[in-house]
C-alpha positions as CSV (number, residue, x, y, z in Angstrom):
1,M,35.5,51.8,-8.1
2,K,32.3,53.9,-7.9
3,P,29.9,53.2,-5.3
4,T,26.5,52.0,-6.6
5,I,23.6,54.2,-5.5
6,A,20.5,52.6,-4.8
7,P,17.2,53.9,-7.0
8,Y,14.8,56.0,-5.6
9,P,13.0,55.7,-3.1
10,Q,15.7,54.2,-0.9
11,T,17.7,57.0,-2.2
12,R,16.5,60.5,-1.5
13,F,18.9,63.2,-1.8
14,R,16.2,65.7,-0.4
15,R,16.8,63.9,2.9
16,A,20.0,65.8,3.1
17,R,18.6,69.3,2.4
18,Q,15.2,69.0,5.1
19,S,17.4,71.3,7.4
20,P,19.9,73.9,8.5
21,A,21.1,70.9,11.3
22,I,21.4,68.4,8.3
23,R,23.0,70.6,5.8
24,G,25.4,71.5,8.0
25,L,26.4,68.1,8.4
26,V,26.7,67.2,5.2
27,R,28.6,70.4,3.9
28,E,31.4,69.9,1.8
29,N,33.3,73.1,1.9
30,T,32.8,76.0,4.3
31,L,34.0,80.1,4.1
32,T,35.9,81.3,7.2
33,T,38.1,84.2,8.2
34,D,41.1,82.4,7.8
35,D,40.7,82.2,3.9
36,L,40.7,86.2,3.1
37,I,43.6,88.2,2.1
38,W,41.9,92.0,2.0
39,P,43.6,93.7,-0.5
40,V,44.1,97.7,0.4
41,F,44.8,100.9,-1.6
42,V,47.4,103.6,0.0
43,R,48.2,106.8,-0.2
44,D,50.2,109.8,0.6
45,G,49.1,112.2,3.1
46,E,47.8,112.0,6.9
47,G,44.1,110.8,7.7
48,V,43.4,111.0,4.2
49,E,40.5,108.5,3.0
50,E,39.4,108.8,-0.3
51,H,36.9,106.8,-2.2
52,V,37.3,105.1,-5.4
53,P,34.3,106.0,-7.6
54,S,34.2,102.8,-9.6
55,M,34.6,100.5,-6.9
56,P,32.1,101.4,-4.5
57,G,33.1,101.1,-0.4
58,V,36.5,100.6,-1.5
59,V,38.6,103.8,-0.4
60,R,42.4,105.2,-0.3
61,R,44.0,105.6,3.1
62,S,46.9,107.6,4.1
63,V,49.6,105.2,5.9
64,D,48.1,106.4,9.1
65,L,45.0,104.9,8.6
66,I,46.1,101.8,6.9
67,A,47.6,100.6,10.0
68,K,44.1,101.9,11.5
69,A,42.5,99.3,9.4
70,A,45.3,96.6,9.8
71,V,44.7,96.8,13.6
72,E,40.7,96.2,12.9
73,A,41.4,93.7,10.3
74,Q,43.6,91.9,13.0
75,A,40.8,91.9,15.2
76,L,38.2,90.4,12.6
77,G,40.6,87.7,12.7
78,I,41.8,88.4,8.6
79,P,45.2,86.6,8.4
80,A,46.4,88.8,5.9
81,I,46.4,92.4,4.1
82,C,47.8,93.3,0.8
83,I,49.1,96.4,-0.1
84,F,49.0,98.6,-3.3
85,P,50.3,102.2,-3.6
86,Y,48.8,105.0,-5.5
87,T,51.7,106.7,-6.8
88,D,52.1,110.5,-7.3
89,P,52.4,111.0,-11.1
90,G,55.4,113.5,-10.3
91,L,57.0,110.4,-8.9
92,K,56.2,108.0,-12.0
93,T,59.8,107.7,-14.1
94,E,60.7,105.5,-17.0
95,D,63.1,104.6,-14.7
96,C,60.9,103.0,-12.3
97,A,63.0,104.1,-9.1
98,E,60.6,104.7,-7.1
99,A,59.7,101.2,-6.7
100,W,62.6,100.6,-4.9
101,N,62.9,103.4,-2.3
102,P,63.0,102.2,1.0
103,D,60.6,105.2,2.1
104,N,58.2,104.6,-0.9
105,L,54.4,104.2,0.1
106,S,54.2,99.9,0.0
107,N,57.1,100.0,2.3
108,R,56.2,102.7,4.6
109,A,52.9,101.1,4.8
110,I,54.4,97.5,5.5
111,R,56.5,99.2,8.6
112,A,53.0,101.2,10.0
113,I,51.1,97.9,9.6
114,K,53.9,95.4,11.6
115,A,54.2,97.6,14.1
116,A,50.5,98.5,14.6
117,A,49.2,95.1,14.3
118,P,52.2,92.6,14.3
119,D,50.1,89.6,13.9
120,I,48.5,90.3,10.8
121,A,50.7,88.8,7.4
122,V,51.4,91.4,5.1
123,M,51.9,91.3,1.5
124,T,53.1,93.1,-1.1
125,D,52.6,93.5,-4.8
126,V,55.3,93.8,-7.3
127,A,55.4,94.9,-10.5
128,L,56.3,98.5,-12.4
129,D,53.0,99.5,-13.2
130,P,52.9,102.0,-10.2
131,Y,55.9,103.5,-10.9
132,N,56.0,103.5,-14.6
133,I,54.9,106.1,-16.6
134,N,54.2,104.1,-19.5
135,G,51.9,102.1,-16.9
136,H,53.2,98.5,-17.6
137,D,54.4,96.1,-15.4
138,G,57.9,96.2,-16.8
139,Y,60.3,98.6,-18.7
140,V,59.2,99.7,-22.3
141,V,62.2,99.5,-24.7
142,D,61.3,100.9,-28.2
143,G,57.6,99.7,-27.7
144,E,58.6,96.4,-26.1
145,I,57.9,95.6,-22.5
146,V,61.5,94.1,-22.0
147,N,61.6,91.1,-19.8
148,D,65.5,90.6,-18.0
149,Q,66.2,94.4,-17.5
150,T,62.6,94.1,-16.1
151,V,63.8,91.2,-13.7
152,E,66.3,92.9,-11.9
153,A,64.1,95.8,-11.3
154,L,61.5,93.3,-9.4
155,V,64.6,92.0,-7.5
156,K,65.6,95.5,-6.2
157,M,61.8,95.9,-5.3
158,T,61.6,92.5,-3.6
159,L,64.2,93.2,-1.3
160,A,63.0,96.5,-0.5
161,Q,59.8,95.1,0.5
162,A,61.6,92.0,2.7
163,E,63.7,94.5,4.4
164,S,60.8,97.0,5.6
165,G,59.2,93.8,7.0
166,A,56.9,92.4,4.4
167,D,56.0,88.6,5.3
168,I,54.7,87.6,1.5
169,I,56.1,88.5,-1.8
170,G,53.4,89.1,-4.6
171,P,54.7,89.2,-8.0
172,S,52.0,90.7,-10.6
173,D,54.3,91.1,-13.4
174,M,54.3,88.2,-15.5
175,M,57.6,88.4,-16.6
176,D,59.7,84.9,-17.1
177,G,62.4,83.9,-14.8
178,R,61.2,86.5,-11.6
179,I,60.4,83.4,-9.6
180,G,63.7,82.3,-9.7
181,A,65.5,85.8,-9.3
182,M,63.4,86.9,-6.3
183,R,64.1,83.4,-4.3
184,Q,67.9,83.7,-4.8
185,S,68.1,87.3,-3.7
186,L,65.8,86.7,-0.8
187,E,68.4,83.3,0.3
188,S,71.1,85.4,-0.6
189,A,70.0,88.6,1.4
190,G,69.0,86.0,4.3
191,H,65.4,86.7,4.1
192,H,64.8,82.5,4.5
193,N,61.2,83.0,5.6
194,V,59.8,85.9,3.3
195,M,57.3,83.9,1.2
196,I,56.4,83.9,-2.2
197,L,52.8,83.8,-3.7
198,S,53.0,84.2,-7.1
199,Y,50.5,85.3,-9.7
200,A,51.1,82.3,-11.8
201,A,48.6,82.7,-13.9
202,K,47.1,86.0,-14.6
203,Y,45.2,86.5,-17.5
204,A,45.1,89.8,-19.8
205,S,41.7,90.5,-18.6
206,A,38.9,93.3,-19.0
207,F,38.3,92.8,-15.4
208,Y,41.0,94.9,-14.4
209,G,39.7,98.1,-14.8
210,P,38.5,99.6,-11.7
211,F,42.0,98.2,-9.9
212,R,43.9,100.3,-12.6
213,D,41.7,103.4,-11.5
214,A,42.6,102.8,-7.7
215,V,46.1,102.7,-8.4
216,G,46.2,105.8,-11.0
217,A,47.3,103.6,-13.6
218,S,44.8,103.7,-16.1
219,G,45.7,107.4,-17.9
220,A,49.4,106.5,-17.9
221,L,49.2,102.9,-19.5
222,T,50.0,102.9,-23.4
223,G,48.5,99.8,-25.3
224,D,47.8,96.9,-23.8
225,K,49.4,93.8,-21.4
226,K,48.7,90.8,-24.2
227,T,52.5,90.5,-24.4
228,Y,52.8,89.3,-21.1
229,Q,49.8,88.5,-18.9
230,M,47.8,85.2,-20.4
231,D,45.5,84.4,-23.0
232,P,42.2,84.3,-21.6
233,A,41.9,81.8,-24.0
234,N,44.4,78.9,-22.6
235,S,44.0,76.6,-19.8
236,D,47.2,73.9,-20.7
237,E,49.7,76.8,-20.6
238,A,48.4,78.3,-17.1
239,L,49.3,74.4,-15.6
240,R,52.8,75.1,-17.1
241,L,53.6,78.3,-15.7
242,I,52.1,77.0,-12.3
243,E,55.3,74.1,-12.5
244,R,57.7,76.5,-13.5
245,D,57.2,78.8,-10.4
246,L,56.8,76.4,-8.0
247,T,59.9,75.0,-9.4
248,E,61.3,78.3,-9.1
249,G,60.4,78.3,-5.6
250,A,57.3,80.1,-5.1
251,D,55.6,78.9,-2.0
252,M,51.9,79.4,-2.9
253,V,50.3,80.0,-6.7
254,M,47.6,82.2,-7.6
255,I,44.9,82.8,-10.4
256,K,43.7,86.0,-11.6
257,P,41.0,87.1,-12.1
258,G,38.6,84.4,-10.3
259,M,35.2,83.7,-10.7
260,P,35.6,83.9,-14.7
261,Y,38.5,81.3,-14.2
262,L,37.5,78.4,-11.5
263,D,38.3,75.8,-13.9
264,I,41.8,77.2,-13.8
265,C,41.9,77.0,-10.1
266,R,40.3,73.4,-9.5
267,R,43.2,72.0,-12.7
268,V,45.8,73.5,-10.3
269,K,45.1,72.3,-7.4
270,D,44.0,68.8,-8.5
271,T,47.4,68.9,-10.4
272,F,49.6,70.3,-8.0
273,G,48.3,70.1,-4.8
274,A,50.1,73.1,-3.9
275,P,48.8,76.2,-1.6
276,T,46.4,77.4,-4.2
277,Y,44.8,81.1,-3.9
278,A,42.4,83.3,-6.7
279,Y,42.0,87.1,-6.6
280,Q,38.5,88.2,-6.8
281,V,39.2,91.4,-8.8
282,S,38.2,94.6,-8.8
283,G,35.7,94.5,-11.7
284,E,34.2,91.2,-10.3
285,Y,33.8,93.3,-7.2
286,A,32.3,96.2,-9.2
287,M,29.8,94.3,-10.5
288,V,28.3,92.5,-7.2
289,Q,28.1,96.2,-5.6
290,A,26.4,97.8,-8.5
291,A,23.8,95.1,-9.2
292,A,23.3,95.5,-5.3
293,Q,22.8,99.0,-4.8
294,N,20.3,98.8,-7.8
295,G,18.4,95.7,-5.9
296,W,19.1,93.6,-8.5
297,I,20.9,91.1,-6.1
298,D,20.8,90.5,-2.6
299,G,24.4,91.7,-2.1
300,E,25.4,89.8,1.0
301,K,23.9,86.3,-0.5
302,V,26.1,86.8,-3.6
303,M,29.3,88.1,-1.8
304,L,29.4,84.9,0.4
305,E,28.4,82.9,-2.6
306,S,30.9,84.3,-4.9
307,L,33.8,83.5,-2.1
308,L,32.2,79.7,-1.5
309,A,32.7,78.8,-5.1
310,F,36.5,79.2,-4.7
311,K,36.9,77.3,-2.1
312,R,34.7,74.2,-4.1
313,A,36.9,74.9,-7.0
314,G,40.1,73.8,-4.9
315,C,41.3,77.6,-3.6
316,D,42.9,77.8,0.2
317,G,42.1,81.4,0.1
318,I,40.7,84.6,-1.7
319,L,42.4,88.1,-2.1
320,T,38.6,90.1,-1.9
321,Y,37.6,93.6,-1.3
322,F,34.7,92.4,0.5
323,A,37.3,90.7,3.6
324,P,36.3,92.9,6.3
325,A,32.3,92.9,5.2
326,V,32.6,88.9,5.1
327,A,34.4,88.5,8.2
328,K,32.0,90.9,10.4
329,L,29.3,88.4,8.6
330,L,31.1,85.4,9.5
331,Q,31.3,86.7,13.1
332,G,28.0,87.7,13.3
333,Q,28.5,91.1,13.6
């Protein structure tokens, strides 16, 4: 039964907004550094830091500088860092074998981060697009992205990352059945404590453009990803996907993109109560940065407001390129 609200003037809602102290007392949601996962881009070389033009403030770093960035993130209280590789085009092939090479960029970065910043959790990306000459998350056979053959490759990729020391596996491929196959392979190999944060509801979105620039996938992609990523028009389907991935062994689930899909975040959290995350993707980040650089918005305030919106929508955490800047603001730096 809903409580009865006394009429005005007995009830004045503005009483609870009259000062920072009072607003703090009645605040329903709070953003902290514990809510942040920082996505980073790794590339070959040593001492290399390369700016991504479509993502102002974001850089690709060589493995040594990724380790240094992880140390800085750990000092800021950021609990997790997520690795995405910018693979040499010469290593991209039809069979995507570089994806499970123990010495590929991602696996070297995992080991470097764990050695330099052992208290930070390392999350990885599991999909074939950084290694696929076709730019797709799965194998392409006669123009079709094939599912089961791709899952076999993703399992090999998962095991290579777990053996390199990954704490959290992040399957972003959207193939059917991959969570169950990954969980079974991890258990069989003795990686009982490696977690799976599934990109369970990943939409075929136009907001990913700058990310594809950052990992060098834009030029390689043939066609689109609509046969495996979700239709932006669908909501109920997202709940079915979340339920399936949880039953197959996902520890946590993700909605991607973020702000345009806050309704999905809320429905997922309300329905399942499982640890729920969102990815504030490259296009969202780039729009905020571009508007801020043009003086059209207050970048810091919009950044914080956007992240708080995820908490209000039920998210337990957010993957965001803003993570270091937010952590510094929250710590008063």
